[in-house]
Backbone bond lengths (Angstrom), bond angles and torsions (degrees), N, CA, C in turn:
res aa  C-N    CA-C-N  psi(-1)  N-CA   C-N-CA  omega(-1)  CA-C   N-CA-C  phi
1 M - - - 1.456 - - 1.529 111.15 -
2 A 1.309 117.15 -37.58 1.456 118.74 179.35 1.525 110.71 -62.76
3 H 1.320 115.72 -31.68 1.464 119.37 179.81 1.535 111.48 -64.52
4 S 1.333 117.72 -43.94 1.461 119.68 -179.40 1.522 111.63 -69.70
5 N 1.315 118.31 -30.47 1.461 120.31 176.13 1.523 111.13 -68.47
6 S 1.328 117.19 -36.69 1.461 119.17 -179.98 1.524 111.55 -72.81
7 H 1.324 116.56 -20.44 1.461 120.06 179.80 1.526 111.96 -74.05
8 Q 1.305 118.63 -36.00 1.454 121.29 -177.25 1.523 113.48 -62.12
9 P 1.339 120.70 -45.65 1.464 118.36 178.35 1.526 112.81 -61.06
10 S 1.332 117.54 -33.18 1.457 118.18 179.99 1.528 110.88 -67.21
11 I 1.328 117.84 -32.00 1.454 120.79 175.69 1.523 109.63 -64.51
12 T 1.326 116.16 -44.53 1.461 120.32 178.83 1.526 110.35 -61.52
13 K 1.330 116.66 -43.69 1.456 119.93 179.65 1.520 111.43 -64.00
14 A 1.329 116.78 -35.25 1.460 119.50 179.22 1.525 110.43 -63.02
15 H 1.321 117.02 -39.08 1.457 119.28 178.51 1.520 111.08 -69.91
16 Q 1.318 116.95 -36.83 1.455 119.63 -178.64 1.521 111.74 -70.65
17 S 1.333 117.72 -33.02 1.448 119.58 -177.17 1.518 112.42 -85.20
18 S 1.306 116.97 4.91 1.459 121.58 179.20 1.520 110.24 -61.96
19 S 1.322 115.86 151.89 1.456 120.12 178.68 1.523 111.81 -79.37
20 V 1.318 117.19 -0.79 1.461 122.21 -178.91 1.522 108.93 -89.31
21 S 1.314 115.95 131.10 1.452 119.42 178.76 1.523 109.87 -91.50
22 P 1.329 117.59 147.37 1.460 120.11 179.50 1.525 110.99 -70.72
23 L 1.330 114.61 164.25 1.459 119.11 177.47 1.519 109.42 -67.42
24 H 1.292 115.64 143.56 1.460 121.32 178.83 1.518 109.24 -106.04
25 H 1.319 115.31 147.80 1.460 118.95 175.90 1.513 108.75 -70.83
26 S 1.304 115.47 143.41 1.465 120.14 -177.05 1.519 109.45 -113.83
27 G 1.298 116.96 66.18 1.451 122.23 -173.31 1.511 115.11 -52.33
28 S 1.325 118.47 -39.90 1.457 119.94 -175.24 1.523 112.73 -73.78
29 T 1.340 118.46 -19.99 1.456 119.56 -178.92 1.519 112.52 -99.46
30 A 1.316 117.27 4.35 1.458 120.30 -175.87 1.527 112.65 -64.08
31 M 1.301 118.03 -25.77 1.455 120.30 -177.71 1.530 112.55 -92.23
32 G 1.328 117.49 13.09 1.450 120.15 172.54 1.513 115.03 90.94
33 G 1.312 118.76 -2.64 1.452 120.27 -178.25 1.513 113.27 -69.01
34 G 1.335 117.78 -32.41 1.453 120.00 -175.95 1.509 112.65 -122.03
35 S 1.322 117.89 37.16 1.463 119.56 -177.81 1.524 110.01 -69.58
36 V 1.321 114.98 150.17 1.452 121.15 179.28 1.525 108.98 -106.93
37 E 1.313 115.98 159.79 1.459 120.32 -178.85 1.516 110.11 -115.08
38 Y 1.313 115.30 140.50 1.459 122.28 176.37 1.511 109.05 -121.68
39 Q 1.324 115.79 138.91 1.457 122.61 177.00 1.525 107.29 -100.91
40 I 1.308 116.59 100.62 1.457 120.95 -178.08 1.535 108.25 -83.59
41 D 1.324 116.27 127.03 1.458 120.29 173.05 1.532 107.75 -116.16
42 Q 1.318 116.39 177.39 1.462 120.48 -175.20 1.525 111.58 -60.11
43 R 1.336 118.00 -40.93 1.470 120.68 -178.93 1.527 111.64 -64.99
44 L 1.325 116.94 -45.43 1.459 120.09 179.90 1.517 110.39 -67.07
45 Y 1.322 116.87 -38.83 1.463 120.39 177.57 1.534 110.44 -63.06
46 Q 1.329 116.95 -43.53 1.464 120.22 -179.43 1.522 110.70 -64.61
47 L 1.335 117.81 -39.75 1.456 121.07 175.75 1.519 110.19 -60.11
48 Y 1.321 116.60 -46.81 1.463 121.59 179.16 1.523 110.96 -57.98
49 E 1.327 116.90 -46.25 1.473 120.56 179.90 1.528 111.35 -66.13
50 N 1.325 118.02 -40.63 1.466 120.73 177.71 1.523 111.26 -63.20
51 L 1.319 115.63 -41.06 1.470 119.52 177.86 1.525 110.61 -64.69
52 R 1.320 116.65 -43.11 1.473 119.72 178.54 1.520 111.02 -59.51
53 A 1.326 116.85 -38.99 1.465 121.00 -179.91 1.528 111.34 -64.66
54 C 1.334 116.39 -31.06 1.472 120.65 178.58 1.525 112.18 -78.89
55 N 1.319 116.59 -19.49 1.459 123.59 179.47 1.538 113.53 55.76
56 P 1.342 116.90 52.82 1.470 118.71 177.10 1.524 110.35 -78.46
57 S 1.318 116.17 176.09 1.460 118.83 173.00 1.532 107.75 -65.02
58 I 1.305 116.00 158.42 1.466 120.20 179.87 1.521 110.33 -60.87
59 L 1.312 117.11 -38.86 1.462 120.57 -178.89 1.524 111.14 -63.60
60 I 1.320 117.59 -42.41 1.465 120.63 177.93 1.523 110.14 -64.99
61 M 1.320 116.25 -41.07 1.458 120.20 179.36 1.527 110.81 -63.02
62 V 1.306 116.92 -46.01 1.466 121.33 179.87 1.526 110.23 -63.32
63 N 1.328 117.16 -40.94 1.468 119.55 179.12 1.523 110.88 -61.99
64 A 1.322 117.21 -41.90 1.469 120.66 178.63 1.526 110.78 -64.36
65 L 1.325 116.80 -43.86 1.472 120.15 177.92 1.526 110.76 -62.55
66 N 1.327 116.37 -40.61 1.463 120.32 -178.57 1.524 112.59 -65.33
67 V 1.331 117.86 -29.64 1.463 120.02 176.45 1.524 109.33 -58.75
68 V 1.318 116.43 -45.99 1.465 120.94 -179.75 1.526 110.65 -70.82
69 I 1.318 116.95 -43.32 1.467 120.66 -178.86 1.525 110.56 -61.06
70 R 1.336 117.48 -37.91 1.465 119.77 177.44 1.524 111.59 -65.55
71 Q 1.327 117.09 -35.19 1.465 120.88 -179.73 1.528 111.82 -72.36
72 Y 1.329 116.36 -29.04 1.466 121.72 -177.35 1.532 109.27 -128.10
73 P 1.330 117.75 79.07 1.467 121.62 -175.39 1.524 114.77 -55.87
74 A 1.333 117.87 -23.76 1.464 119.88 179.78 1.529 111.86 -65.12
75 L 1.339 117.31 -17.20 1.462 120.16 178.69 1.525 111.83 -71.13
76 G 1.325 116.71 -24.75 1.455 120.67 179.68 1.514 110.38 137.62
77 P 1.327 116.62 -179.42 1.467 120.37 -179.40 1.526 110.98 -76.24
78 V 1.333 116.01 157.40 1.455 118.85 175.38 1.525 108.98 -61.32
79 I 1.304 115.39 152.37 1.464 121.69 -178.29 1.522 107.46 -86.36
80 T 1.338 116.13 113.50 1.470 120.09 -178.19 1.525 113.00 -123.10
81 T 1.321 117.40 -16.51 1.463 120.00 -178.15 1.524 109.53 -127.39
82 C 1.301 115.16 165.01 1.465 120.15 174.67 1.527 110.15 -60.76
83 G 1.323 116.61 -36.74 1.461 120.93 177.93 1.520 111.55 -63.49
84 D 1.343 116.54 -41.03 1.467 120.19 176.25 1.525 110.17 -59.92
85 L 1.328 116.06 -44.20 1.467 120.29 -179.84 1.521 110.58 -63.09
86 E 1.318 117.13 -41.30 1.469 120.38 177.63 1.526 110.63 -62.28
87 C 1.326 117.81 -40.79 1.467 121.15 177.58 1.523 110.54 -65.10
88 F 1.334 116.74 -40.10 1.464 120.19 178.48 1.523 110.52 -62.20
89 I 1.333 116.93 -46.39 1.464 120.86 -179.75 1.528 110.43 -64.17
90 A 1.329 117.68 -37.70 1.463 120.76 176.57 1.528 110.24 -63.01
91 A 1.333 117.15 -39.44 1.464 120.64 178.25 1.524 110.80 -66.34
92 V 1.333 117.17 -37.90 1.466 120.82 176.83 1.524 109.84 -64.14
93 T 1.320 116.86 -43.79 1.463 121.55 179.39 1.525 110.56 -61.32
94 E 1.322 116.32 -42.05 1.469 120.96 177.79 1.530 110.52 -64.83
95 Y 1.324 116.77 -41.76 1.472 121.46 177.86 1.525 109.77 -60.19
96 E 1.334 116.92 -44.30 1.471 120.82 179.13 1.518 111.14 -60.69
97 A 1.327 116.58 -42.69 1.465 120.60 -179.27 1.535 110.98 -64.99
98 E 1.334 115.96 -43.71 1.464 120.14 -178.75 1.530 111.77 -68.74
99 A 1.335 116.43 -34.10 1.467 120.65 -178.30 1.517 111.85 -87.74
100 G 1.324 117.15 -6.61 1.460 120.78 -178.96 1.520 113.59 70.37
101 L 1.320 116.19 33.64 1.460 120.59 -178.32 1.517 112.59 -90.86
């Protein structure tokens, strides 16, 4: 039992020592002055839905989305703040409404 307890902190440390930085709050853009736009297409939407089905941490989900966004800059800027994530989710919601999903 002591062995399994010692394993859990190392998992936490592995996540903390990751080269990925957590999302930052975007206080100045909360009132809509600096919102970003995302162009959701079927591939990005399907990735988002597949990730949601897996239920990863938000950071893992954002990192996966950012891999695609970096490859296709026309989709929008990488997600770096909570405000960016909120704009991305709003764009997904709009895409769902327009596509009748």
